[in-house]
PyMOL Python script that loads the backbone (N, CA, C, O; Angstrom):
from pymol import cmd

cmd.read_pdbstr("""\
ATOM      1  N   UNK A   1       0.818  -1.154  -0.005  1.00  0.00           N
ATOM      2  CA  UNK A   1       0.066  -0.011  -0.005  1.00  0.00           C
ATOM      3  C   UNK A   1       0.798   1.208   0.038  1.00  0.00           C
ATOM      4  O   UNK A   1       1.807   1.280   0.740  1.00  0.00           O
ATOM      5  N   UNK A   2       0.379   2.231  -0.676  1.00  0.00           N
ATOM      6  CA  UNK A   2       1.066   3.565  -0.614  1.00  0.00           C
ATOM      7  C   UNK A   2       0.894   4.196   0.722  1.00  0.00           C
ATOM      8  O   UNK A   2      -0.037   3.844   1.446  1.00  0.00           O
ATOM      9  N   UNK A   3       1.733   5.101   1.082  1.00  0.00           N
ATOM     10  CA  UNK A   3       1.556   5.800   2.335  1.00  0.00           C
ATOM     11  C   UNK A   3       0.217   6.391   2.447  1.00  0.00           C
ATOM     12  O   UNK A   3      -0.459   6.201   3.458  1.00  0.00           O
ATOM     13  N   UNK A   4      -0.215   7.120   1.432  1.00  0.00           N
ATOM     14  CA  UNK A   4      -1.494   7.852   1.629  1.00  0.00           C
ATOM     15  C   UNK A   4      -2.704   6.826   1.683  1.00  0.00           C
ATOM     16  O   UNK A   4      -3.763   7.193   2.191  1.00  0.00           O
ATOM     17  N   UNK A   5      -2.568   5.568   1.176  1.00  0.00           N
ATOM     18  CA  UNK A   5      -3.631   4.670   1.406  1.00  0.00           C
ATOM     19  C   UNK A   5      -3.558   4.075   2.810  1.00  0.00           C
ATOM     20  O   UNK A   5      -4.586   3.748   3.405  1.00  0.00           O
ATOM     21  N   UNK A   6      -2.327   3.933   3.345  1.00  0.00           N
ATOM     22  CA  UNK A   6      -2.234   3.573   4.803  1.00  0.00           C
ATOM     23  C   UNK A   6      -2.871   4.596   5.657  1.00  0.00           C
ATOM     24  O   UNK A   6      -3.556   4.256   6.622  1.00  0.00           O
ATOM     25  N   UNK A   7      -2.678   5.827   5.346  1.00  0.00           N
ATOM     26  CA  UNK A   7      -3.299   6.948   6.245  1.00  0.00           C
ATOM     27  C   UNK A   7      -4.787   6.767   6.241  1.00  0.00           C
ATOM     28  O   UNK A   7      -5.445   6.787   7.281  1.00  0.00           O
ATOM     29  N   UNK A   8      -5.315   6.585   5.027  1.00  0.00           N
ATOM     30  CA  UNK A   8      -6.697   6.586   4.870  1.00  0.00           C
ATOM     31  C   UNK A   8      -7.252   5.359   5.687  1.00  0.00           C
ATOM     32  O   UNK A   8      -8.198   5.495   6.463  1.00  0.00           O
ATOM     33  N   UNK A   9      -6.646   4.203   5.485  1.00  0.00           N
ATOM     34  CA  UNK A   9      -6.968   3.004   6.177  1.00  0.00           C
ATOM     35  C   UNK A   9      -6.978   3.227   7.763  1.00  0.00           C
ATOM     36  O   UNK A   9      -7.907   2.802   8.449  1.00  0.00           O
ATOM     37  N   UNK A  10      -5.986   3.857   8.255  1.00  0.00           N
ATOM     38  CA  UNK A  10      -5.729   3.994   9.697  1.00  0.00           C
ATOM     39  C   UNK A  10      -6.893   5.045  10.245  1.00  0.00           C
ATOM     40  O   UNK A  10      -7.268   4.964  11.415  1.00  0.00           O
ATOM     41  N   UNK A  11      -7.403   5.960   9.409  1.00  0.00           N
ATOM     42  CA  UNK A  11      -8.384   6.918   9.925  1.00  0.00           C
ATOM     43  C   UNK A  11      -9.717   6.610   9.471  1.00  0.00           C
ATOM     44  O   UNK A  11     -10.653   7.327   9.824  1.00  0.00           O
ATOM     45  N   UNK A  12      -9.900   5.579   8.697  1.00  0.00           N
ATOM     46  CA  UNK A  12     -11.182   5.261   8.140  1.00  0.00           C
ATOM     47  C   UNK A  12     -12.179   4.985   9.172  1.00  0.00           C
ATOM     48  O   UNK A  12     -13.315   5.438   9.026  1.00  0.00           O
ATOM     49  N   UNK A  13     -11.869   4.273  10.223  1.00  0.00           N
ATOM     50  CA  UNK A  13     -12.704   4.023  11.413  1.00  0.00           C
ATOM     51  C   UNK A  13     -13.138   5.319  12.152  1.00  0.00           C
ATOM     52  O   UNK A  13     -14.281   5.458  12.589  1.00  0.00           O
ATOM     53  N   UNK A  14     -12.196   6.230  12.265  1.00  0.00           N
ATOM     54  CA  UNK A  14     -12.504   7.392  12.895  1.00  0.00           C
ATOM     55  C   UNK A  14     -13.512   8.270  12.150  1.00  0.00           C
ATOM     56  O   UNK A  14     -14.368   8.913  12.758  1.00  0.00           O
ATOM     57  N   UNK A  15     -13.404   8.280  10.957  1.00  0.00           N
ATOM     58  CA  UNK A  15     -14.393   8.939  10.012  1.00  0.00           C
ATOM     59  C   UNK A  15     -15.728   8.368  10.199  1.00  0.00           C
ATOM     60  O   UNK A  15     -16.693   9.094  10.439  1.00  0.00           O
ATOM     61  N   UNK A  16     -15.825   7.052  10.096  1.00  0.00           N
ATOM     62  CA  UNK A  16     -17.129   6.431  10.293  1.00  0.00           C
ATOM     63  C   UNK A  16     -17.660   6.662  11.790  1.00  0.00           C
ATOM     64  O   UNK A  16     -18.857   6.807  12.040  1.00  0.00           O
ATOM     65  N   UNK A  17     -16.742   6.678  12.669  1.00  0.00           N
ATOM     66  CA  UNK A  17     -17.178   6.865  14.105  1.00  0.00           C
ATOM     67  C   UNK A  17     -17.792   8.233  14.190  1.00  0.00           C
ATOM     68  O   UNK A  17     -18.856   8.385  14.790  1.00  0.00           O
ATOM     69  N   UNK A  18     -17.109   9.331  13.561  1.00  0.00           N
ATOM     70  CA  UNK A  18     -17.649  10.627  13.701  1.00  0.00           C
ATOM     71  C   UNK A  18     -19.075  10.747  12.911  1.00  0.00           C
ATOM     72  O   UNK A  18     -20.003  11.413  13.371  1.00  0.00           O
ATOM     73  N   UNK A  19     -19.142  10.145  11.868  1.00  0.00           N
ATOM     74  CA  UNK A  19     -20.469  10.102  11.080  1.00  0.00           C
ATOM     75  C   UNK A  19     -21.552   9.503  11.946  1.00  0.00           C
ATOM     76  O   UNK A  19     -22.622  10.092  12.103  1.00  0.00           O
ATOM     77  N   UNK A  20     -21.266   8.251  12.552  1.00  0.00           N
ATOM     78  CA  UNK A  20     -22.257   7.566  13.329  1.00  0.00           C
ATOM     79  C   UNK A  20     -22.563   8.459  14.647  1.00  0.00           C
ATOM     80  O   UNK A  20     -23.748   8.540  14.971  1.00  0.00           O
ATOM     81  N   UNK A  21     -21.677   9.083  15.373  1.00  0.00           N
ATOM     82  CA  UNK A  21     -21.991   9.878  16.457  1.00  0.00           C
ATOM     83  C   UNK A  21     -22.856  11.064  16.012  1.00  0.00           C
ATOM     84  O   UNK A  21     -23.821  11.433  16.681  1.00  0.00           O
ATOM     85  N   UNK A  22     -22.493  11.642  14.886  1.00  0.00           N
ATOM     86  CA  UNK A  22     -23.319  12.797  14.384  1.00  0.00           C
ATOM     87  C   UNK A  22     -24.754  12.374  14.186  1.00  0.00           C
ATOM     88  O   UNK A  22     -25.696  12.997  14.676  1.00  0.00           O
ATOM     89  N   UNK A  23     -24.881  11.302  13.455  1.00  0.00           N
ATOM     90  CA  UNK A  23     -26.197  10.811  13.155  1.00  0.00           C
ATOM     91  C   UNK A  23     -27.018  10.321  14.417  1.00  0.00           C
ATOM     92  O   UNK A  23     -28.247  10.388  14.390  1.00  0.00           O
ATOM     93  N   UNK A  24     -26.379   9.850  15.473  1.00  0.00           N
ATOM     94  CA  UNK A  24     -26.969   9.402  16.718  1.00  0.00           C
ATOM     95  C   UNK A  24     -27.626  10.789  17.363  1.00  0.00           C
ATOM     96  O   UNK A  24     -28.646  10.741  18.050  1.00  0.00           O
ATOM     97  N   UNK A  25     -27.013  11.876  17.102  1.00  0.00           N
ATOM     98  CA  UNK A  25     -27.472  13.124  17.623  1.00  0.00           C
ATOM     99  C   UNK A  25     -28.622  13.723  16.733  1.00  0.00           C
ATOM    100  O   UNK A  25     -29.643  14.221  17.208  1.00  0.00           O
ATOM    101  N   UNK A  26     -28.351  13.624  15.419  1.00  0.00           N
ATOM    102  CA  UNK A  26     -29.196  14.249  14.444  1.00  0.00           C
ATOM    103  C   UNK A  26     -30.596  13.590  14.209  1.00  0.00           C
ATOM    104  O   UNK A  26     -31.586  14.293  14.005  1.00  0.00           O
ATOM    105  N   UNK A  27     -30.653  12.245  14.242  1.00  0.00           N
ATOM    106  CA  UNK A  27     -31.813  11.494  13.941  1.00  0.00           C
ATOM    107  C   UNK A  27     -32.885  11.884  14.871  1.00  0.00           C
ATOM    108  O   UNK A  27     -33.956  12.287  14.417  1.00  0.00           O
ATOM    109  N   UNK A  28     -32.658  11.784  16.266  1.00  0.00           N
ATOM    110  CA  UNK A  28     -33.694  12.010  17.240  1.00  0.00           C
ATOM    111  C   UNK A  28     -34.160  13.472  17.041  1.00  0.00           C
ATOM    112  O   UNK A  28     -35.371  13.685  17.105  1.00  0.00           O
ATOM    113  N   UNK A  29     -33.370  14.428  16.821  1.00  0.00           N
ATOM    114  CA  UNK A  29     -33.728  15.844  16.545  1.00  0.00           C
ATOM    115  C   UNK A  29     -34.734  15.918  15.361  1.00  0.00           C
ATOM    116  O   UNK A  29     -35.768  16.585  15.397  1.00  0.00           O
ATOM    117  N   UNK A  30     -34.330  15.177  14.328  1.00  0.00           N
ATOM    118  CA  UNK A  30     -35.245  15.279  13.040  1.00  0.00           C
ATOM    119  C   UNK A  30     -36.592  14.448  13.397  1.00  0.00           C
ATOM    120  O   UNK A  30     -37.645  14.842  12.895  1.00  0.00           O
ATOM    121  N   UNK A  31     -36.598  13.462  14.135  1.00  0.00           N
ATOM    122  CA  UNK A  31     -37.685  12.701  14.526  1.00  0.00           C
ATOM    123  C   UNK A  31     -38.717  13.550  15.327  1.00  0.00           C
ATOM    124  O   UNK A  31     -39.935  13.412  15.213  1.00  0.00           O
ATOM    125  N   UNK A  32     -38.091  14.455  16.159  1.00  0.00           N
ATOM    126  CA  UNK A  32     -38.881  15.391  16.953  1.00  0.00           C
ATOM    127  C   UNK A  32     -39.521  16.528  16.145  1.00  0.00           C
ATOM    128  O   UNK A  32     -40.554  17.087  16.513  1.00  0.00           O
ATOM    129  N   UNK A  33     -38.849  16.842  15.018  1.00  0.00           N
ATOM    130  CA  UNK A  33     -39.339  17.949  14.197  1.00  0.00           C
ATOM    131  C   UNK A  33     -40.405  17.517  13.129  1.00  0.00           C
ATOM    132  O   UNK A  33     -41.278  18.300  12.753  1.00  0.00           O
ATOM    133  N   UNK A  34     -40.295  16.266  12.671  1.00  0.00           N
ATOM    134  CA  UNK A  34     -41.145  15.763  11.635  1.00  0.00           C
ATOM    135  C   UNK A  34     -41.719  14.440  12.045  1.00  0.00           C
ATOM    136  O   UNK A  34     -41.005  13.512  12.426  1.00  0.00           O
ATOM    137  N   UNK A  35     -43.023  14.373  11.958  1.00  0.00           N
ATOM    138  CA  UNK A  35     -43.796  13.158  12.430  1.00  0.00           C
ATOM    139  C   UNK A  35     -43.728  12.112  11.479  1.00  0.00           C
ATOM    140  O   UNK A  35     -43.501  12.346  10.292  1.00  0.00           O
ATOM    141  N   UNK A  36     -43.925  10.887  11.961  1.00  0.00           N
ATOM    142  CA  UNK A  36     -44.015   9.760  10.987  1.00  0.00           C
ATOM    143  C   UNK A  36     -45.011  10.003   9.910  1.00  0.00           C
ATOM    144  O   UNK A  36     -44.748   9.698   8.747  1.00  0.00           O
ATOM    145  N   UNK A  37     -46.251  10.591  10.282  1.00  0.00           N
ATOM    146  CA  UNK A  37     -47.230  10.838   9.275  1.00  0.00           C
ATOM    147  C   UNK A  37     -46.767  11.828   8.246  1.00  0.00           C
ATOM    148  O   UNK A  37     -47.201  11.679   7.103  1.00  0.00           O
ATOM    149  N   UNK A  38     -45.916  12.853   8.507  1.00  0.00           N
ATOM    150  CA  UNK A  38     -45.439  13.657   7.506  1.00  0.00           C
ATOM    151  C   UNK A  38     -44.447  12.901   6.622  1.00  0.00           C
ATOM    152  O   UNK A  38     -44.497  13.044   5.400  1.00  0.00           O
ATOM    153  N   UNK A  39     -43.545  12.100   7.204  1.00  0.00           N
ATOM    154  CA  UNK A  39     -42.702  11.378   6.436  1.00  0.00           C
ATOM    155  C   UNK A  39     -43.408  10.536   5.432  1.00  0.00           C
ATOM    156  O   UNK A  39     -42.995  10.546   4.272  1.00  0.00           O
ATOM    157  N   UNK A  40     -44.501   9.759   5.790  1.00  0.00           N
ATOM    158  CA  UNK A  40     -45.333   8.929   5.015  1.00  0.00           C
ATOM    159  C   UNK A  40     -45.920   9.800   3.814  1.00  0.00           C
ATOM    160  O   UNK A  40     -45.855   9.420   2.645  1.00  0.00           O
ATOM    161  N   UNK A  41     -46.510  11.027   4.220  1.00  0.00           N
ATOM    162  CA  UNK A  41     -47.099  11.850   3.172  1.00  0.00           C
ATOM    163  C   UNK A  41     -46.055  12.330   2.201  1.00  0.00           C
ATOM    164  O   UNK A  41     -46.345  12.385   1.006  1.00  0.00           O
ATOM    165  N   UNK A  42     -44.836  12.690   2.635  1.00  0.00           N
ATOM    166  CA  UNK A  42     -43.832  12.978   1.614  1.00  0.00           C
ATOM    167  C   UNK A  42     -43.402  11.778   0.692  1.00  0.00           C
ATOM    168  O   UNK A  42     -43.060  11.918  -0.482  1.00  0.00           O
ATOM    169  N   UNK A  43     -43.458  10.623   1.341  1.00  0.00           N
ATOM    170  CA  UNK A  43     -43.142   9.391   0.555  1.00  0.00           C
ATOM    171  C   UNK A  43     -44.094   9.235  -0.537  1.00  0.00           C
ATOM    172  O   UNK A  43     -43.703   8.859  -1.642  1.00  0.00           O
ATOM    173  N   UNK A  44     -45.349   9.505  -0.294  1.00  0.00           N
ATOM    174  CA  UNK A  44     -46.413   9.369  -1.238  1.00  0.00           C
ATOM    175  C   UNK A  44     -46.264  10.249  -2.411  1.00  0.00           C
ATOM    176  O   UNK A  44     -46.701   9.940  -3.519  1.00  0.00           O
ATOM    177  N   UNK A  45     -45.602  11.416  -2.141  1.00  0.00           N
ATOM    178  CA  UNK A  45     -45.347  12.352  -3.271  1.00  0.00           C
ATOM    179  C   UNK A  45     -44.171  12.065  -4.107  1.00  0.00           C
ATOM    180  O   UNK A  45     -44.024  12.617  -5.197  1.00  0.00           O
ATOM    181  N   UNK A  46     -43.291  11.181  -3.609  1.00  0.00           N
ATOM    182  CA  UNK A  46     -42.131  10.794  -4.391  1.00  0.00           C
ATOM    183  C   UNK A  46     -42.429  10.083  -5.712  1.00  0.00           C
ATOM    184  O   UNK A  46     -43.374   9.295  -5.751  1.00  0.00           O
ATOM    185  N   UNK A  47     -41.685  10.311  -6.790  1.00  0.00           N
ATOM    186  CA  UNK A  47     -41.870   9.514  -7.970  1.00  0.00           C
ATOM    187  C   UNK A  47     -41.545   8.076  -7.775  1.00  0.00           C
ATOM    188  O   UNK A  47     -40.783   7.696  -6.885  1.00  0.00           O
ATOM    189  N   UNK A  48     -42.147   7.263  -8.641  1.00  0.00           N
ATOM    190  CA  UNK A  48     -41.894   5.837  -8.593  1.00  0.00           C
ATOM    191  C   UNK A  48     -40.481   5.523  -8.911  1.00  0.00           C
ATOM    192  O   UNK A  48     -39.867   6.220  -9.718  1.00  0.00           O
ATOM    193  N   UNK A  49     -39.934   4.508  -8.317  1.00  0.00           N
ATOM    194  CA  UNK A  49     -38.517   4.184  -8.515  1.00  0.00           C
ATOM    195  C   UNK A  49     -38.277   3.793  -9.996  1.00  0.00           C
ATOM    196  O   UNK A  49     -39.155   3.228 -10.648  1.00  0.00           O
ATOM    197  N   UNK A  50     -37.143   4.087 -10.474  1.00  0.00           N
ATOM    198  CA  UNK A  50     -36.734   3.634 -11.799  1.00  0.00           C
ATOM    199  C   UNK A  50     -36.481   2.074 -11.785  1.00  0.00           C
ATOM    200  O   UNK A  50     -36.037   1.460 -10.816  1.00  0.00           O
ATOM    201  N   UNK A  51     -36.837   1.512 -13.031  1.00  0.00           N
ATOM    202  CA  UNK A  51     -36.585   0.204 -13.133  1.00  0.00           C
ATOM    203  C   UNK A  51     -35.117  -0.035 -13.771  1.00  0.00           C
ATOM    204  O   UNK A  51     -34.910   0.004 -14.984  1.00  0.00           O
ATOM    205  N   UNK A  52     -34.274  -0.251 -12.940  1.00  0.00           N
ATOM    206  CA  UNK A  52     -32.825  -0.272 -13.369  1.00  0.00           C
ATOM    207  C   UNK A  52     -32.593  -1.508 -14.172  1.00  0.00           C
ATOM    208  O   UNK A  52     -31.763  -1.496 -15.081  1.00  0.00           O
ATOM    209  N   UNK A  53     -33.262  -2.537 -13.892  1.00  0.00           N
ATOM    210  CA  UNK A  53     -32.960  -3.822 -14.685  1.00  0.00           C
ATOM    211  C   UNK A  53     -33.453  -3.616 -16.047  1.00  0.00           C
ATOM    212  O   UNK A  53     -32.776  -4.012 -16.995  1.00  0.00           O
ATOM    213  N   UNK A  54     -34.687  -2.971 -16.243  1.00  0.00           N
ATOM    214  CA  UNK A  54     -35.134  -2.587 -17.689  1.00  0.00           C
ATOM    215  C   UNK A  54     -34.183  -1.739 -18.272  1.00  0.00           C
ATOM    216  O   UNK A  54     -33.759  -1.974 -19.403  1.00  0.00           O
ATOM    217  N   UNK A  55     -33.780  -0.711 -17.570  1.00  0.00           N
ATOM    218  CA  UNK A  55     -32.844   0.266 -18.281  1.00  0.00           C
ATOM    219  C   UNK A  55     -31.564  -0.303 -18.746  1.00  0.00           C
ATOM    220  O   UNK A  55     -31.063   0.114 -19.790  1.00  0.00           O
ATOM    221  N   UNK A  56     -30.952  -1.304 -17.983  1.00  0.00           N
ATOM    222  CA  UNK A  56     -29.689  -1.965 -18.244  1.00  0.00           C
ATOM    223  C   UNK A  56     -29.844  -2.951 -19.461  1.00  0.00           C
ATOM    224  O   UNK A  56     -28.874  -3.253 -20.156  1.00  0.00           O
ATOM    225  N   UNK A  57     -31.110  -3.436 -19.685  1.00  0.00           N
ATOM    226  CA  UNK A  57     -31.329  -4.502 -20.773  1.00  0.00           C
ATOM    227  C   UNK A  57     -32.157  -3.858 -21.891  1.00  0.00           C
ATOM    228  O   UNK A  57     -32.580  -4.623 -22.757  1.00  0.00           O
ATOM    229  N   UNK A  58     -32.445  -2.553 -21.987  1.00  0.00           N
ATOM    230  CA  UNK A  58     -33.213  -2.051 -22.932  1.00  0.00           C
ATOM    231  C   UNK A  58     -32.396  -1.924 -24.361  1.00  0.00           C
ATOM    232  O   UNK A  58     -33.051  -1.975 -25.402  1.00  0.00           O
ATOM    233  N   UNK A  59     -31.143  -1.779 -24.402  1.00  0.00           N
ATOM    234  CA  UNK A  59     -30.449  -1.762 -25.520  1.00  0.00           C
ATOM    235  C   UNK A  59     -29.331  -2.593 -25.487  1.00  0.00           C
ATOM    236  O   UNK A  59     -28.816  -2.863 -24.402  1.00  0.00           O
ATOM    237  N   UNK A  60     -28.812  -3.106 -26.705  1.00  0.00           N
ATOM    238  CA  UNK A  60     -27.754  -4.005 -26.725  1.00  0.00           C
ATOM    239  C   UNK A  60     -26.470  -3.359 -26.307  1.00  0.00           C
ATOM    240  O   UNK A  60     -26.368  -2.133 -26.357  1.00  0.00           O
ATOM    241  N   UNK A  61     -25.469  -4.129 -25.891  1.00  0.00           N
ATOM    242  CA  UNK A  61     -24.098  -3.564 -25.495  1.00  0.00           C
ATOM    243  C   UNK A  61     -24.086  -3.456 -24.038  1.00  0.00           C
ATOM    244  O   UNK A  61     -24.998  -3.858 -23.316  1.00  0.00           O
ATOM    245  N   UNK A  62     -22.919  -2.846 -23.606  1.00  0.00           N
ATOM    246  CA  UNK A  62     -22.628  -2.659 -22.249  1.00  0.00           C
ATOM    247  C   UNK A  62     -23.503  -1.526 -21.631  1.00  0.00           C
ATOM    248  O   UNK A  62     -23.838  -0.529 -22.271  1.00  0.00           O
ATOM    249  N   UNK A  63     -23.828  -1.749 -20.397  1.00  0.00           N
ATOM    250  CA  UNK A  63     -24.569  -0.655 -19.754  1.00  0.00           C
ATOM    251  C   UNK A  63     -23.864  -0.331 -18.438  1.00  0.00           C
ATOM    252  O   UNK A  63     -23.077  -1.126 -17.924  1.00  0.00           O
ATOM    253  N   UNK A  64     -24.147   0.789 -17.935  1.00  0.00           N
ATOM    254  CA  UNK A  64     -23.379   1.295 -16.854  1.00  0.00           C
ATOM    255  C   UNK A  64     -24.226   1.968 -15.847  1.00  0.00           C
ATOM    256  O   UNK A  64     -25.058   2.768 -16.274  1.00  0.00           O
ATOM    257  N   UNK A  65     -24.135   1.752 -14.510  1.00  0.00           N
ATOM    258  CA  UNK A  65     -24.680   2.504 -13.491  1.00  0.00           C
ATOM    259  C   UNK A  65     -23.444   3.112 -12.759  1.00  0.00           C
ATOM    260  O   UNK A  65     -22.559   2.373 -12.329  1.00  0.00           O
ATOM    261  N   UNK A  66     -23.395   4.390 -12.632  1.00  0.00           N
ATOM    262  CA  UNK A  66     -22.270   4.997 -12.035  1.00  0.00           C
ATOM    263  C   UNK A  66     -22.620   6.019 -10.915  1.00  0.00           C
ATOM    264  O   UNK A  66     -23.683   6.636 -10.973  1.00  0.00           O
ATOM    265  N   UNK A  67     -21.789   6.194  -9.955  1.00  0.00           N
ATOM    266  CA  UNK A  67     -21.973   7.189  -8.958  1.00  0.00           C
ATOM    267  C   UNK A  67     -20.791   8.125  -9.001  1.00  0.00           C
ATOM    268  O   UNK A  67     -19.639   7.694  -8.941  1.00  0.00           O
ATOM    269  N   UNK A  68     -21.084   9.428  -9.106  1.00  0.00           N
ATOM    270  CA  UNK A  68     -19.943  10.340  -9.150  1.00  0.00           C
ATOM    271  C   UNK A  68     -19.979  11.127  -7.859  1.00  0.00           C
ATOM    272  O   UNK A  68     -21.098  11.354  -7.401  1.00  0.00           O
ATOM    273  N   UNK A  69     -18.923  11.579  -7.203  1.00  0.00           N
ATOM    274  CA  UNK A  69     -18.881  12.267  -6.009  1.00  0.00           C
ATOM    275  C   UNK A  69     -17.971  13.502  -6.095  1.00  0.00           C
ATOM    276  O   UNK A  69     -16.863  13.457  -6.629  1.00  0.00           O
ATOM    277  N   UNK A  70     -18.473  14.561  -5.565  1.00  0.00           N
ATOM    278  CA  UNK A  70     -17.716  15.708  -5.480  1.00  0.00           C
ATOM    279  C   UNK A  70     -16.626  15.663  -4.352  1.00  0.00           C
ATOM    280  O   UNK A  70     -15.531  16.216  -4.459  1.00  0.00           O
ATOM    281  N   UNK A  71     -17.043  14.939  -3.249  1.00  0.00           N
ATOM    282  CA  UNK A  71     -16.057  14.794  -2.131  1.00  0.00           C
ATOM    283  C   UNK A  71     -16.439  13.408  -1.429  1.00  0.00           C
ATOM    284  O   UNK A  71     -17.489  12.809  -1.658  1.00  0.00           O
ATOM    285  N   UNK A  72     -15.483  12.996  -0.576  1.00  0.00           N
ATOM    286  CA  UNK A  72     -15.593  11.792   0.119  1.00  0.00           C
ATOM    287  C   UNK A  72     -15.170  12.145   1.481  1.00  0.00           C
ATOM    288  O   UNK A  72     -14.378  13.065   1.684  1.00  0.00           O
ATOM    289  N   UNK A  73     -15.735  11.357   2.515  1.00  0.00           N
ATOM    290  CA  UNK A  73     -15.308  11.604   3.949  1.00  0.00           C
ATOM    291  C   UNK A  73     -13.846  11.362   4.172  1.00  0.00           C
ATOM    292  O   UNK A  73     -13.276  12.051   5.018  1.00  0.00           O
ATOM    293  N   UNK A  74     -13.205  10.489   3.526  1.00  0.00           N
ATOM    294  CA  UNK A  74     -11.788  10.177   3.759  1.00  0.00           C
ATOM    295  C   UNK A  74     -10.836  11.079   2.882  1.00  0.00           C
ATOM    296  O   UNK A  74      -9.754  11.459   3.330  1.00  0.00           O
ATOM    297  N   UNK A  75     -11.228  11.375   1.755  1.00  0.00           N
ATOM    298  CA  UNK A  75     -10.403  12.094   0.796  1.00  0.00           C
ATOM    299  C   UNK A  75     -10.608  13.644   0.714  1.00  0.00           C
ATOM    300  O   UNK A  75      -9.747  14.429   0.315  1.00  0.00           O
ATOM    301  N   UNK A  76     -11.835  13.972   1.134  1.00  0.00           N
ATOM    302  CA  UNK A  76     -12.237  15.358   1.048  1.00  0.00           C
ATOM    303  C   UNK A  76     -12.708  15.682  -0.396  1.00  0.00           C
ATOM    304  O   UNK A  76     -13.322  14.890  -1.112  1.00  0.00           O
ATOM    305  N   UNK A  77     -12.325  17.012  -0.752  1.00  0.00           N
ATOM    306  CA  UNK A  77     -12.772  17.363  -2.201  1.00  0.00           C
ATOM    307  C   UNK A  77     -12.044  16.604  -3.213  1.00  0.00           C
ATOM    308  O   UNK A  77     -10.815  16.540  -3.206  1.00  0.00           O
ATOM    309  N   UNK A  78     -12.805  16.005  -4.118  1.00  0.00           N
ATOM    310  CA  UNK A  78     -12.323  15.190  -5.245  1.00  0.00           C
ATOM    311  C   UNK A  78     -12.252  16.032  -6.540  1.00  0.00           C
ATOM    312  O   UNK A  78     -11.303  15.955  -7.321  1.00  0.00           O
ATOM    313  N   UNK A  79     -13.336  16.853  -6.718  1.00  0.00           N
ATOM    314  CA  UNK A  79     -13.470  17.467  -8.024  1.00  0.00           C
ATOM    315  C   UNK A  79     -13.836  18.994  -7.746  1.00  0.00           C
ATOM    316  O   UNK A  79     -14.926  19.244  -7.232  1.00  0.00           O
ATOM    317  N   UNK A  80     -12.937  20.037  -8.078  1.00  0.00           N
ATOM    318  CA  UNK A  80     -13.183  21.341  -7.965  1.00  0.00           C
ATOM    319  C   UNK A  80     -14.296  21.808  -8.856  1.00  0.00           C
ATOM    320  O   UNK A  80     -15.305  22.345  -8.399  1.00  0.00           O
ATOM    321  N   UNK A  81     -14.085  21.582 -10.222  1.00  0.00           N
ATOM    322  CA  UNK A  81     -15.044  21.900 -11.260  1.00  0.00           C
ATOM    323  C   UNK A  81     -16.012  20.736 -11.274  1.00  0.00           C
ATOM    324  O   UNK A  81     -15.733  19.713 -11.899  1.00  0.00           O
ATOM    325  N   UNK A  82     -17.156  20.868 -10.592  1.00  0.00           N
ATOM    326  CA  UNK A  82     -18.175  19.932 -10.441  1.00  0.00           C
ATOM    327  C   UNK A  82     -19.328  20.201 -11.379  1.00  0.00           C
ATOM    328  O   UNK A  82     -20.084  21.152 -11.184  1.00  0.00           O
ATOM    329  N   UNK A  83     -19.475  19.332 -12.442  1.00  0.00           N
ATOM    330  CA  UNK A  83     -20.596  19.471 -13.307  1.00  0.00           C
ATOM    331  C   UNK A  83     -21.142  18.065 -13.644  1.00  0.00           C
ATOM    332  O   UNK A  83     -20.673  17.398 -14.567  1.00  0.00           O
ATOM    333  N   UNK A  84     -22.113  17.662 -12.888  1.00  0.00           N
ATOM    334  CA  UNK A  84     -22.594  16.276 -12.964  1.00  0.00           C
ATOM    335  C   UNK A  84     -23.192  15.954 -14.223  1.00  0.00           C
ATOM    336  O   UNK A  84     -23.076  14.816 -14.679  1.00  0.00           O
ATOM    337  N   UNK A  85     -23.907  16.970 -14.909  1.00  0.00           N
ATOM    338  CA  UNK A  85     -24.425  16.785 -16.172  1.00  0.00           C
ATOM    339  C   UNK A  85     -23.231  16.545 -17.287  1.00  0.00           C
ATOM    340  O   UNK A  85     -23.373  15.673 -18.144  1.00  0.00           O
ATOM    341  N   UNK A  86     -22.237  17.235 -17.239  1.00  0.00           N
ATOM    342  CA  UNK A  86     -21.056  17.003 -18.176  1.00  0.00           C
ATOM    343  C   UNK A  86     -20.440  15.643 -17.879  1.00  0.00           C
ATOM    344  O   UNK A  86     -20.082  14.941 -18.826  1.00  0.00           O
ATOM    345  N   UNK A  87     -20.296  15.234 -16.643  1.00  0.00           N
ATOM    346  CA  UNK A  87     -19.834  13.927 -16.301  1.00  0.00           C
ATOM    347  C   UNK A  87     -20.656  12.708 -16.900  1.00  0.00           C
ATOM    348  O   UNK A  87     -20.130  11.736 -17.440  1.00  0.00           O
ATOM    349  N   UNK A  88     -22.016  12.895 -16.729  1.00  0.00           N
ATOM    350  CA  UNK A  88     -22.953  11.918 -17.227  1.00  0.00           C
ATOM    351  C   UNK A  88     -22.811  11.916 -18.829  1.00  0.00           C
ATOM    352  O   UNK A  88     -22.718  10.847 -19.433  1.00  0.00           O
ATOM    353  N   UNK A  89     -22.799  13.004 -19.411  1.00  0.00           N
ATOM    354  CA  UNK A  89     -22.757  13.045 -20.876  1.00  0.00           C
ATOM    355  C   UNK A  89     -21.382  12.384 -21.302  1.00  0.00           C
ATOM    356  O   UNK A  89     -21.341  11.670 -22.304  1.00  0.00           O
ATOM    357  N   UNK A  90     -20.388  12.601 -20.624  1.00  0.00           N
ATOM    358  CA  UNK A  90     -19.083  11.967 -20.966  1.00  0.00           C
ATOM    359  C   UNK A  90     -19.217  10.480 -20.913  1.00  0.00           C
ATOM    360  O   UNK A  90     -18.772   9.793 -21.832  1.00  0.00           O
ATOM    361  N   UNK A  91     -19.829   9.937 -19.845  1.00  0.00           N
ATOM    362  CA  UNK A  91     -20.040   8.540 -19.676  1.00  0.00           C
ATOM    363  C   UNK A  91     -20.961   8.034 -20.781  1.00  0.00           C
ATOM    364  O   UNK A  91     -20.708   6.929 -21.260  1.00  0.00           O
ATOM    365  N   UNK A  92     -21.966   8.706 -21.217  1.00  0.00           N
ATOM    366  CA  UNK A  92     -22.822   8.301 -22.180  1.00  0.00           C
ATOM    367  C   UNK A  92     -22.320   8.117 -23.513  1.00  0.00           C
ATOM    368  O   UNK A  92     -22.877   7.326 -24.274  1.00  0.00           O
ATOM    369  N   UNK A  93     -21.184   8.867 -23.903  1.00  0.00           N
ATOM    370  CA  UNK A  93     -20.498   8.670 -25.138  1.00  0.00           C
ATOM    371  C   UNK A  93     -19.947   7.398 -25.260  1.00  0.00           C
ATOM    372  O   UNK A  93     -19.326   7.089 -26.277  1.00  0.00           O
TER     373      UNK A  93
END
""", "prot")
cmd.dss("prot")
cmd.show_as("cartoon", "prot")
cmd.util.cbc("prot")
cmd.orient("prot")
């Protein structure tokens, strides 16, 4: 492993611990602010989920599902010039 990878591996648990601690505080606050009935009402307004299986098999050839990130908990900022549409168009070519 490269030194930078070792540093990430060494601190990975710390980053996840910080996220978990933050969520343990945040979730009860959100639950106090928004009722379960409100959450269910919002869920009813959400669009139907995409059929990814159909999308992947609709056309011949290779298909791709990709996730692009501007930043990560362990690496920080990955892309300064962040244009998700341009990234998607590049993958589509």
